[in-house]
Z-matrix of the N, CA and C atoms (Angstrom, degrees):
N
C 1 1.447
C 2 1.525 1 108.68
N 3 1.319 2 115.68 1 137.37
C 4 1.461 3 119.78 2 -179.26
C 5 1.525 4 110.53 3 -72.12
N 6 1.328 5 115.62 4 155.32
C 7 1.460 6 120.17 5 179.17
C 8 1.523 7 112.04 6 -63.07
N 9 1.318 8 116.86 7 -37.54
C 10 1.459 9 119.61 8 177.69
C 11 1.514 10 111.26 9 -60.76
N 12 1.308 11 115.70 10 -47.70
C 13 1.469 12 120.94 11 179.22
C 14 1.527 13 110.90 12 -63.71
N 15 1.317 14 117.25 13 -41.33
C 16 1.465 15 121.41 14 179.64
C 17 1.530 16 111.10 15 -61.44
N 18 1.328 17 116.47 16 -46.41
C 19 1.466 18 120.03 17 177.72
C 20 1.526 19 111.32 18 -60.85
N 21 1.320 20 117.13 19 -45.03
C 22 1.462 21 120.47 20 -177.54
C 23 1.528 22 111.35 21 -67.13
N 24 1.325 23 117.39 22 -43.53
C 25 1.472 24 119.74 23 177.93
C 26 1.526 25 111.49 24 -64.09
N 27 1.316 26 116.05 25 -40.82
C 28 1.470 27 119.41 26 177.42
C 29 1.528 28 109.76 27 -63.59
N 30 1.324 29 116.60 28 -40.36
C 31 1.455 30 120.28 29 175.78
C 32 1.517 31 111.84 30 -59.45
N 33 1.324 32 117.08 31 -40.04
C 34 1.467 33 120.34 32 177.96
C 35 1.526 34 111.50 33 -65.34
N 36 1.322 35 116.70 34 -37.25
C 37 1.470 36 119.84 35 175.22
C 38 1.527 37 109.58 36 -62.27
N 39 1.341 38 116.53 37 -44.45
C 40 1.469 39 120.23 38 176.98
C 41 1.528 40 110.71 39 -59.38
N 42 1.324 41 117.45 40 -40.40
C 43 1.465 42 120.98 41 -179.99
C 44 1.520 43 110.90 42 -61.87
N 45 1.321 44 116.74 43 -46.08
C 46 1.465 45 120.42 44 178.76
C 47 1.523 46 110.33 45 -61.99
N 48 1.347 47 116.49 46 -46.23
C 49 1.472 48 119.72 47 177.93
C 50 1.527 49 110.88 48 -59.94
N 51 1.337 50 116.32 49 -44.09
C 52 1.457 51 120.43 50 179.51
C 53 1.513 52 112.30 51 -62.55
N 54 1.335 53 117.27 52 -40.11
C 55 1.458 54 120.82 53 178.52
C 56 1.528 55 111.45 54 -65.87
N 57 1.317 56 116.09 55 -46.54
C 58 1.470 57 120.28 56 178.28
C 59 1.524 58 110.10 57 -61.65
N 60 1.318 59 116.73 58 -42.18
C 61 1.467 60 121.18 59 177.76
C 62 1.531 61 110.02 60 -62.70
N 63 1.326 62 117.39 61 -40.54
C 64 1.456 63 121.49 62 177.78
C 65 1.525 64 111.82 63 -62.86
N 66 1.324 65 116.94 64 -40.90
C 67 1.466 66 121.07 65 176.44
C 68 1.521 67 109.67 66 -62.73
N 69 1.337 68 116.48 67 -44.55
C 70 1.469 69 121.30 68 177.54
C 71 1.532 70 110.92 69 -58.46
N 72 1.318 71 116.34 70 -45.01
C 73 1.472 72 120.74 71 179.01
C 74 1.525 73 110.02 72 -59.88
N 75 1.319 74 117.36 73 -44.17
C 76 1.456 75 121.23 74 -179.65
C 77 1.515 76 113.05 75 -66.10
N 78 1.332 77 116.28 76 -44.45
C 79 1.471 78 120.32 77 -178.66
C 80 1.519 79 111.45 78 -65.24
N 81 1.338 80 116.37 79 -41.44
C 82 1.469 81 120.45 80 -175.92
C 83 1.521 82 113.08 81 -91.72
N 84 1.335 83 116.72 82 -2.15
C 85 1.469 84 122.64 83 179.88
C 86 1.540 85 111.83 84 55.84
N 87 1.330 86 115.18 85 41.84
C 88 1.469 87 121.16 86 177.78
C 89 1.531 88 109.10 87 -102.29
N 90 1.310 89 115.69 88 64.15
C 91 1.461 90 119.98 89 -175.56
C 92 1.527 91 112.97 90 -65.26
N 93 1.314 92 117.82 91 -12.26
C 94 1.467 93 119.66 92 176.15
C 95 1.526 94 111.30 93 -66.04
N 96 1.328 95 117.04 94 -17.03
C 97 1.463 96 121.80 95 179.92
C 98 1.534 97 112.85 96 -87.66
N 99 1.330 98 116.90 97 4.67
C 100 1.473 99 120.68 98 -177.79
C 101 1.526 100 112.61 99 -58.40
N 102 1.319 101 117.32 100 -35.05
C 103 1.455 102 121.20 101 -179.27
C 104 1.531 103 111.27 102 -64.81
N 105 1.324 104 116.64 103 -44.17
C 106 1.474 105 120.30 104 177.87
C 107 1.526 106 109.83 105 -64.38
N 108 1.319 107 116.70 106 -41.36
C 109 1.465 108 121.99 107 178.56
C 110 1.535 109 110.59 108 -60.32
N 111 1.329 110 116.84 109 -46.46
C 112 1.465 111 121.27 110 -179.62
C 113 1.522 112 111.42 111 -63.24
N 114 1.334 113 117.37 112 -41.68
C 115 1.463 114 120.38 113 -179.90
C 116 1.530 115 111.47 114 -67.70
N 117 1.320 116 117.40 115 -36.42
C 118 1.471 117 119.76 116 176.81
C 119 1.524 118 110.12 117 -61.76
N 120 1.332 119 116.01 118 -42.46
C 121 1.463 120 119.25 119 -178.60
C 122 1.525 121 112.54 120 -74.88
N 123 1.311 122 117.47 121 -43.01
C 124 1.465 123 119.69 122 -176.38
C 125 1.525 124 112.40 123 -75.27
N 126 1.314 125 117.31 124 -54.10
C 127 1.464 126 119.55 125 -179.28
C 128 1.525 127 111.57 126 -75.63
N 129 1.331 128 116.09 127 -40.86
C 130 1.460 129 119.56 128 -178.09
C 131 1.511 130 112.81 129 -72.81
N 132 1.332 131 116.70 130 -55.02
C 133 1.458 132 119.86 131 -176.86
C 134 1.524 133 112.84 132 -82.59
N 135 1.315 134 117.27 133 -61.97
C 136 1.467 135 120.87 134 -170.21
C 137 1.532 136 111.92 135 -60.95
N 138 1.314 137 117.43 136 -52.37
C 139 1.465 138 119.52 137 -175.90
C 140 1.527 139 111.16 138 -69.32
N 141 1.335 140 117.62 139 -39.23
C 142 1.473 141 119.15 140 177.80
C 143 1.521 142 110.78 141 -60.12
N 144 1.327 143 117.04 142 -44.03
C 145 1.461 144 120.64 143 179.05
C 146 1.531 145 110.32 144 -65.78
N 147 1.329 146 117.17 145 -40.32
C 148 1.468 147 119.24 146 177.29
C 149 1.528 148 111.12 147 -61.14
N 150 1.330 149 117.10 148 -42.86
C 151 1.467 150 119.48 149 176.52
C 152 1.529 151 109.77 150 -60.14
N 153 1.333 152 117.02 151 -43.23
C 154 1.458 153 120.86 152 179.09
C 155 1.521 154 112.10 153 -61.72
N 156 1.324 155 116.23 154 -40.69
C 157 1.467 156 119.90 155 178.32
C 158 1.525 157 111.49 156 -67.85
N 159 1.323 158 116.64 157 -31.97
C 160 1.472 159 119.31 158 175.02
C 161 1.526 160 110.12 159 -63.48
N 162 1.328 161 116.56 160 -43.65
C 163 1.468 162 119.44 161 177.93
C 164 1.525 163 111.38 162 -64.22
N 165 1.318 164 117.11 163 -34.04
C 166 1.468 165 120.93 164 178.27
C 167 1.533 166 111.20 165 -71.04
N 168 1.334 167 116.45 166 -40.77
C 169 1.466 168 120.83 167 -177.43
C 170 1.526 169 112.20 168 -73.48
N 171 1.321 170 117.39 169 -32.60
C 172 1.463 171 122.91 170 179.89
C 173 1.531 172 108.51 171 -124.07
N 174 1.329 173 118.34 172 80.08
C 175 1.467 174 121.55 173 -175.93
C 176 1.526 175 113.85 174 -57.72
N 177 1.335 176 117.50 175 -25.17
C 178 1.464 177 119.23 176 -179.56
C 179 1.533 178 112.27 177 -69.03
N 180 1.335 179 118.32 178 -10.80
C 181 1.470 180 120.11 179 175.13
C 182 1.525 181 110.83 180 -62.72
N 183 1.316 182 116.91 181 -28.02
C 184 1.467 183 120.53 182 -177.60
C 185 1.520 184 112.88 183 -72.57
N 186 1.332 185 117.73 184 -7.15
C 187 1.462 186 119.53 185 179.35
C 188 1.527 187 112.03 186 -76.63
N 189 1.309 188 117.47 187 -12.35
C 190 1.473 189 120.55 188 176.61
C 191 1.523 190 108.71 189 -87.35
N 192 1.297 191 116.22 190 127.07
C 193 1.464 192 121.30 191 -178.08
C 194 1.524 193 113.07 192 -66.10
N 195 1.302 194 117.34 193 -19.20
C 196 1.465 195 120.64 194 -177.91
C 197 1.521 196 112.89 195 -73.93
N 198 1.315 197 118.30 196 -4.53
C 199 1.459 198 121.20 197 -177.66
C 200 1.521 199 112.77 198 -57.02
N 201 1.316 200 117.36 199 -47.23
C 202 1.472 201 120.46 200 -179.96
C 203 1.525 202 110.93 201 -69.14
N 204 1.326 203 117.02 202 -34.34
C 205 1.471 204 120.98 203 176.24
C 206 1.526 205 109.02 204 -63.97
N 207 1.321 206 116.54 205 -45.21
C 208 1.471 207 121.00 206 178.32
C 209 1.518 208 110.24 207 -59.56
N 210 1.319 209 116.87 208 -45.23
C 211 1.462 210 121.18 209 178.80
C 212 1.525 211 110.47 210 -56.42
N 213 1.318 212 116.42 211 -50.64
C 214 1.464 213 121.07 212 -178.26
C 215 1.516 214 112.72 213 -62.55
N 216 1.320 215 116.57 214 -46.24
C 217 1.470 216 120.21 215 179.85
C 218 1.525 217 109.83 216 -59.85
N 219 1.326 218 116.89 217 -49.14
C 220 1.462 219 120.31 218 -177.12
C 221 1.530 220 111.15 219 -61.22
N 222 1.320 221 117.40 220 -47.26
C 223 1.465 222 120.32 221 -176.58
C 224 1.530 223 112.06 222 -66.89
N 225 1.318 224 117.33 223 -38.78
C 226 1.472 225 120.32 224 175.84
C 227 1.530 226 109.74 225 -61.74
N 228 1.321 227 116.26 226 -42.32
C 229 1.459 228 120.36 227 178.21
C 230 1.515 229 112.39 228 -62.01
N 231 1.338 230 117.17 229 -42.51
C 232 1.464 231 120.23 230 179.82
C 233 1.528 232 110.43 231 -64.74
N 234 1.322 233 117.55 232 -43.62
C 235 1.470 234 120.42 233 177.85
C 236 1.525 235 110.17 234 -57.94
N 237 1.329 236 117.03 235 -48.80
C 238 1.470 237 120.73 236 -179.31
C 239 1.524 238 111.11 237 -62.71
N 240 1.316 239 117.30 238 -42.55
C 241 1.464 240 121.09 239 -178.90
C 242 1.525 241 111.26 240 -64.60
N 243 1.314 242 117.59 241 -45.60
C 244 1.469 243 120.64 242 -178.85
C 245 1.530 244 110.49 243 -66.37
N 246 1.321 245 117.12 244 -43.22
C 247 1.477 246 119.37 245 176.05
C 248 1.522 247 109.97 246 -61.59
N 249 1.328 248 116.66 247 -42.06
C 250 1.463 249 120.53 248 177.85
C 251 1.515 250 112.48 249 -60.74
N 252 1.340 251 116.75 250 -42.84
C 253 1.470 252 120.80 251 177.42
C 254 1.529 253 110.59 252 -61.85
N 255 1.316 254 116.24 253 -40.53
C 256 1.469 255 120.73 254 177.86
C 257 1.525 256 110.42 255 -62.79
N 258 1.333 257 116.24 256 -45.92
C 259 1.465 258 120.56 257 179.95
C 260 1.522 259 111.96 258 -62.10
N 261 1.321 260 117.19 259 -42.61
C 262 1.466 261 120.71 260 179.94
C 263 1.518 262 110.22 261 -60.88
N 264 1.323 263 116.79 262 -43.55
C 265 1.465 264 119.62 263 -179.61
C 266 1.526 265 111.69 264 -68.07
N 267 1.331 266 116.64 265 -34.53
C 268 1.463 267 120.44 266 -177.31
C 269 1.519 268 113.27 267 -81.23
N 270 1.348 269 116.58 268 -37.34
C 271 1.469 270 119.66 269 -172.50
C 272 1.515 271 114.00 270 -123.13
N 273 1.320 272 116.66 271 -16.13
C 274 1.463 273 120.17 272 -176.27
C 275 1.516 274 113.37 273 88.84
N 276 1.333 275 117.39 274 -4.22
C 277 1.461 276 121.22 275 -176.82
C 278 1.532 277 109.26 276 -138.69
N 279 1.337 278 115.88 277 142.89
C 280 1.464 279 120.86 278 171.95
C 281 1.517 280 109.01 279 -153.72
N 282 1.312 281 114.45 280 127.72
C 283 1.465 282 119.59 281 178.95
C 284 1.522 283 112.30 282 -85.74
N 285 1.334 284 117.65 283 -12.23
C 286 1.464 285 118.55 284 -174.36
C 287 1.528 286 114.03 285 -106.74
N 288 1.314 287 117.59 286 -4.11
C 289 1.469 288 118.19 287 -176.50
C 290 1.533 289 111.58 288 -67.10
N 291 1.310 290 118.56 289 -43.22
C 292 1.470 291 120.58 290 -179.82
C 293 1.526 292 111.37 291 -67.60
N 294 1.345 293 119.01 292 -49.52
C 295 1.469 294 117.44 293 177.25
C 296 1.531 295 112.11 294 -60.70
N 297 1.324 296 117.03 295 -39.46
C 298 1.455 297 120.33 296 178.10
C 299 1.521 298 111.86 297 -60.16
N 300 1.327 299 116.35 298 -41.62
C 301 1.465 300 121.47 299 178.63
C 302 1.525 301 110.78 300 -61.96
N 303 1.321 302 116.42 301 -45.18
C 304 1.465 303 120.19 302 179.67
C 305 1.524 304 111.48 303 -64.63
N 306 1.325 305 117.29 304 -37.37
C 307 1.464 306 120.46 305 179.30
C 308 1.531 307 110.32 306 -68.03
N 309 1.337 308 117.66 307 -37.83
C 310 1.468 309 121.01 308 175.47
C 311 1.528 310 110.08 309 -61.15
N 312 1.321 311 116.39 310 -45.51
C 313 1.468 312 120.02 311 179.03
C 314 1.534 313 109.87 312 -63.37
N 315 1.323 314 117.93 313 -41.40
C 316 1.462 315 121.31 314 177.99
C 317 1.533 316 110.75 315 -60.53
N 318 1.329 317 117.21 316 -45.51
C 319 1.458 318 120.84 317 177.83
C 320 1.515 319 112.29 318 -61.98
N 321 1.323 320 116.40 319 -37.45
C 322 1.464 321 120.96 320 178.68
C 323 1.521 322 110.97 321 -70.70
N 324 1.326 323 117.18 322 -41.83
C 325 1.469 324 120.33 323 175.87
C 326 1.524 325 111.24 324 -61.43
N 327 1.306 326 116.46 325 -38.87
C 328 1.461 327 120.66 326 178.06
C 329 1.534 328 110.46 327 -64.79
N 330 1.323 329 117.13 328 -39.61
C 331 1.467 330 120.02 329 176.35
C 332 1.519 331 110.16 330 -64.14
N 333 1.319 332 116.95 331 -40.99
C 334 1.470 333 120.43 332 178.40
C 335 1.532 334 109.76 333 -62.30
N 336 1.318 335 117.17 334 -41.39
C 337 1.456 336 121.00 335 179.64
C 338 1.533 337 110.61 336 -64.24
N 339 1.335 338 116.47 337 -44.64
C 340 1.463 339 120.44 338 178.27
C 341 1.527 340 109.70 339 -59.48
N 342 1.324 341 116.94 340 -43.93
C 343 1.459 342 121.08 341 -179.79
C 344 1.526 343 110.68 342 -64.83
N 345 1.326 344 116.65 343 -45.58
C 346 1.461 345 120.46 344 -179.03
C 347 1.523 346 111.64 345 -63.52
N 348 1.317 347 116.77 346 -34.93
C 349 1.460 348 120.88 347 -176.99
C 350 1.528 349 112.83 348 -78.48
N 351 1.320 350 118.66 349 -29.67
C 352 1.463 351 119.52 350 -169.97
C 353 1.525 352 115.72 351 -122.17
N 354 1.320 353 119.58 352 -19.84
C 355 1.474 354 119.00 353 -178.01
C 356 1.519 355 109.35 354 -72.17
N 357 1.307 356 115.32 355 137.97
C 358 1.466 357 118.75 356 179.74
C 359 1.504 358 111.43 357 -114.69
């Protein structure tokens, strides 16, 4: 599977999860979870799809072997960040929100580096 397709499909999974989570928030009236819901949709869906579209628009980006590493780092960071946001809203404390945030930034910086090195 191409990296572009992988990013876009993963983004669609995030969208479905975000929508289901949004329905859960509405049904249970847990509006304190809105921040986690927004991050799942924005970082999970929107940015993942944008990364996928970048790979589609510039196919030569896939020639860098770090593409799959970037994908993994970014997605792990988003999972940790969204879980951390959920924990903060539920308990007021989360040990993984800061590391998750840094991993998301690292994955994004890696994508920027891949783009800068290979996009023409």
